[in-house]
N, C-alpha and C positions, 0 to 999 in steps of 0.2 A: 462223445458225451461224457465218458469217464474223465477225460483230460480236462474238460470244461469244469467238471465238478471239483476235481483236485485243485484247479486254479482258483476256484471260488473259495475253497476251504483255506488255502494259503492267504488269500486276501483278507478273509475274516480274522485269521490269527494275527495278521499284521495290525489290523485296526484295533483288535483287543489289546495287543501289546502296547501300542501307542497310547491308547486310552488309560491303561494302568500306569504307564510311565507319567502321564500328565497328572495323575493323582498323587503319585509317590514322590516325584522329584521336588515339588515345592515344600513338602513336609521335610524331606531330607536336607534341603538348603537351609530352612529355618533352624533345624536342629544343629547343623554345623555352625552357623553364625551365632546362634545363641550361646554356644560354648566358646566362641572365639573372642578376640579383643574388639571385634567390630561392634558387638552389642554394647560393650562397655564404653567404647568411644562415642557411640551415638547417645548414650545416656549423659555423658560428659557435655556434649554439644548442647543438649536440651537444657542444661543448667544455665546456659548463657543466652537462652532465648526468652526474653521477658515479654509477657503479654501486655497489650496496651493498657488494660484496666489496672495491671500491677504497677505500671509506670505512673499512671494518674494517682494511685493511692500513695505513692512515694514522693509526690510533689511537695515542696516546702509551702507551708501555710504562713503567708505574711500578714494575715488578718489579726493574729494574736501574738502576744509576746509574754514570756515568763520572766517576771521581775523578782529578783532576790532582795529581800529586805534584811540587811545585816543586823539592824537593831533588834528585830523580832525573830530573826533566823527562820524566816518563812519565805515560800515561793508563791507568788500570786500570778495566775494567768489572766491577762486582761486584753481587751481589744487594743490594737496597735494605736489607733487614733486617740483613745483615752489616755494611753501612755504618753503620747506626744503632748497632750494638754498639760499633764503633770510635769513633764520635763521643761517645756517652755516657761511655765509658771514658776519653776524653781530656778532655772538658769538665767533668765533675763528679767530685768525690772519691768513690771507691768506699765510703768509710766513712759516706756520707750514708745517710739512711733510704731504704728501698726505694720508698716513695711519692714521695719527691723525685726519685729516679732515673727512675721512671715518667713523671713530669711532664716531665723533661728529654728523655726518649725521644719523647714526643708532639710537643714543640716542635721537636726536631731532625728528626724525620720530616717535619713540616710544611714546615720550611725546605728540606729536601732535595727535596720535591715541587716547590716553587716554582722550584728551580734546574733541575729536569728540564724544566720548562715554559719558563723564561727562563734559560738558562745563564749562568754567571758569565763576564764578559769576560776575566778573568784566568786562566781554566781552560784556556787554550790548545787549545780544541776539545773539552774535556770539559764536563761539566755543572757541576761544583763543584770548588773547590780545597781542599787539605787543611790550610789555615792559618787563622788567626783572621780573615782577610779574609772567609771564608765561615763555617765552623765547623771546629774542629780534628778531624782523623781520624787514628787509629793502628790498625794491624792487630793481631790477637790476639797474635802472637808478640812484637812489639815492646812492647805494653802489659804483658804478663806479665813481660818482662824488666825493665821499668822499675819495677815494683812492688817495694818493698824489704822488705815484711813477711813474705816467705816463703810467702805464701798466694795466689800468682798465679792458679792454676786456680780456687780458691775464689772469689777476687774476680771472675774472669771469669764464673763461673757466676752470680754475683749480678747482674752486668750483663745477661747473656742473659735471666735471669728477668724483669728490669724491662722489657726491650724486648719479649720474647715476650708478656708479660701485656697489652701495649698494641698488639699487632701490627695494622698497617693503620690505626691511629687517627691522626687529624689534627685540627687546629683549624679550625672554620668560623665565619663571621660572616654571619648571615642567609642561610645556605645556600650561601655561596661560600667557597672556600678562603682562609684567612688568608695573605696574601702577605708580611707582615712580623712573623713570630713572634720578635721580638727578645728576647734574654736576656743577662744580665750576671752578674758575680760577687757583689758586695756593695752594698747600698743604704745610705744614711745614715739609714734609718728611714722613708723615704718615696720611692717611685719618682717618675719625672718624666713629664710630658706629652711626647709625641713631638715636637711642634712646638718645644719648648724646646731640643731637642738636634739633631734632624734637619731642622728648618725645614719640616716637613710634618705636618699634622694627620691622625692616623690614629685612627678612632673607638674602636678597642679597645686603644689604647696610652695610657691615661690614668693620672694620678698616683693611687697607692693607698698606704695605710699598709703598712709592712713592718717591724714591731718585732722586737726580739730578736737583731738581727745584730751587736750589740756584741761578741759572743764570737768573731767571725771574726778570724783573726790579722792581716789587712790592713784591718780596719775603719778604723783611723787610720794615717796616714803623714805624713811630714814631709820637706821638702827645703830646704836652706839654700844660697844662692849668694852670692857676694861682690857688693858694690855694683857694682864694675867689671864683673863678669860679667853681672849682671842688665841693666845699661845697654847692654852690648854686644849681648846677645841681642835685646833689644827694638829698638834702633836699627838692627840688621842686618835685622830682619824688617820694621820699620815706620820708615823713615828720617824720615818726617814727625813722628814722636813727639818727636824732639829732646830726649831725656832726657839728664840728666847727674847725676853723683853729688851735686851741690850741691842739686838741686831734687827729687830722687827721692821724698822722703817726702811732699811736698805735691802731687806730680804723679801718683802712683800711687794710685788709689782704686777700690774696688768700688762700682759704681753701682746695682746691683740684683740681686735673686734671683728665681728661678722658683718655681713651686708646691712642687716637691720639694726645694728648698734649693740647687740648683745656681746658680752665678753667672750672671746673664743678660748683664751687661756690665761691662767694666773700663775705666777711664780710664788711659791710658799717655801722659802728656805731652799732645801735641796730637792724639792719636788715641784712638778708642774701639773696642774689639774685643769680640767675644762671649766669654763665659766658656769655651766649648768650644774657642775658638781659643787662649785663654791656656793652657788645659790642654795642648794639643798643643805649644805653644811651649816649655813647660818640662817636657814628658813627665811630667805628673802622673797620679796614680792615678784621679782623678775631677775633675769641674768644681765640686764642692762644697768650696770652700776659703776660707781667709782669709789675709791677708798681714800679716806683722809685720816691723818694722825693728828690728834690734838691733846690738850691737857686731860681731858676726860677719858681718852682711850682711842679706839679705832671706830671711826664713823663710816658706815657704808650707806651711800645714797643711791636709791633706785628710781628708775623711770619705767612706768608701765606696770601691769599686773597680769601675770600668767606666763605661759611658755612662749607666746608671741608668734605662733605658727597658725596659719589659716584665717578664719573669720574673726575679726576683732569685734566684739559685741558693741562696745562704745563707738567704734568706728562706723559700724553698720547703722547706729542711731544717727550719727552725724550725717551720713549719706542720705538717710531717710528724711531728715530735716531739710536737706537741700533738694528734696524732690525726687530722689532716685527710688525706683521700684525694687521689690525684693529680688527679682531676677538680675537686675543691674548690680545690686549689692553682692549677690553670690558670685557672679561672673568676675567681679573685680577682685574679690579675695581668693577665689579658687580659679587659678589660671587655666583657661581652655576647657572649662566644664560647660555642660548643658543641663537644663532642668527638664526632666522627663517624668512620665508616669512609671510606676513600678513595673507594670506589665510590659513596658517597652524597653527595659534595660536588660542587658546580659548580667545576671547575678554572679557570674564567675569573678568579676571585680577587678579593679586595678588600684 
């Protein structure tokens, strides 16, 4: 009996020891790890675990855009579609065909989305500026006031229709947002490859035919400067050129042209510059030019108006007059693109 009792006492002691250890050990483990690197490492991991509701809060809102007005030095946040009304009204003549206006709306909206994603550095904290540096924007009241045909509201309604008919539509290239939806006023009959103008090859900005733009008022332009003024402008910008009136005719030459007809390189005495730089130097309408020497001085004749890359606005109107729809116009001028809704495009962009 005594043996059985001692055996029972030992069993009770073992149970009590196990029970105590079960209480003490977890506290001991927590204490150790709270003082070790494990606790710190776990906190570091938690910093990279983002809750779903936090992700949703950080999503980009494409319904509004912040527009910087450089004249007033103000930023106005407005609905995206209202902004597109103002851009189309400012950038394209309202007399153009409705399908051309629709094409402009899609290009303008695509550009606006790119600026929401990557704001313009000149927008002073906004997304986009209201000048040609980005794309021109005017509000409804100002645009109606500037129209001189007495049909302000009718004109505005036409713009609204073009934008509304393409609501939320943007350009995509292989499923990603088109980041460079360039457009300009008038081509010389053919648009230019992007690398010829912007020194960057963009797969959807390729040279395409754009006939019928000869009817545009600014299709041709001319500028004449005296020999002395020409020499002064060149030598002031490029002192190594060493031009003078005596050697100007033999020292100024066009050395080559790009696919679309724009000048690739010009010799100015001892220097060679890009055709696009020559255009800036003399404030020309385009880089598709020739140079003539006459009794009055140096005459520079240009064809087209603008940088000549992407959508030609006058070319778009010609296509619309010929029965092409806005999607056909866009896929002609932007090689390989598709027109999709904003929600269906990867805004990582190309």
